[in-house]
Structures are given as C-alpha cells and as structure tokens.
Steps between C-alpha positions, in 0.01 A plus 500: 500500500843359397612143478632333822804284465547219745730187531324196629686273739508241214720744312247604238484879452164635410340827406161576635265767348211619697194477278206655678573818716298708718630865517480762781604861425663377182709230669465128461398348846398150423478241225297188488662293226860479397643351163809298555793481241838328506758779551664446163667745270179560287309824532172471693182612317400846568169551675300824569428493862232454610364291227184297462466189710626179331842381379622706200555289188863636483573333837362162408706477175814639659768233522582563866143506629430251776152581614345722753425523874175631611390615851134456544512563869845616621638270761210240455436419130743511211600293207779451243410395137784393293530575125761458245790247486637542857282514807571574857507204735265473791791609723604777279153642462445487883834691543398761242165545668665537832735770357209687324303478828792654685528784245119559521521505880785745530421836335853627550628247251265631222742790460800285388663686224637201322237230539754258594477281813 
C-alpha cells in the first residue's frame, strides 16, 4: 500500500504508511497499524509490503518519523505512540485516527491513485 498524504487542521502535513496489511485477491483491503511521518522533502524508507509485524528500524531512525497509530479494535480501541523529535498532539492524533477510520470504512477511497487527501 502506498503512503497517504494528509494535512491536519493544525496545518501540519503528514505522510502515513500502512504497516500491516491483509490482502484479498492480491489487493490490500485493511491495515491495522500506520507509521506517521512529517511530510518533508526527505525520501521515506522503503518497505516490502507486507512485512513482519513491528516497526522497521529504518522508520525509527528516519528524521521525519513521528510514531505510529494502531487499531486494536476498529472503532473502539486504538492508540498513538509518538517517537522522534516531533510528536502529534492529542488533537492531531485524534484527527488523524478519524481520517484513517474514514478511509478504512469507505472502500471506494482505497482506490485513490494519488494517496493525497
């Protein structure tokens, strides 16, 4: 799955990479965790998808890495864990979780060719 680009209401632009994917007929249909990066000019680390559970070391050491969001039980139980120098605020993480929940709940949006929202 490709990175999603999203601008938070605070003005911060982020790139979100789905980490753990479930596939059906060769197409990604759901992801349970998402790595969050500031949308800077630096190249994102490459990841073979799907990869083993856990946060890849290349992510943690990336200068734009801000942590990850995990959905343990969609719509009920989720968390944001901040890493790196810049973390999302509580409001920013809540907004991003709402955005990802909207994407997850609307399969027609999965076909976005640009990954920009």
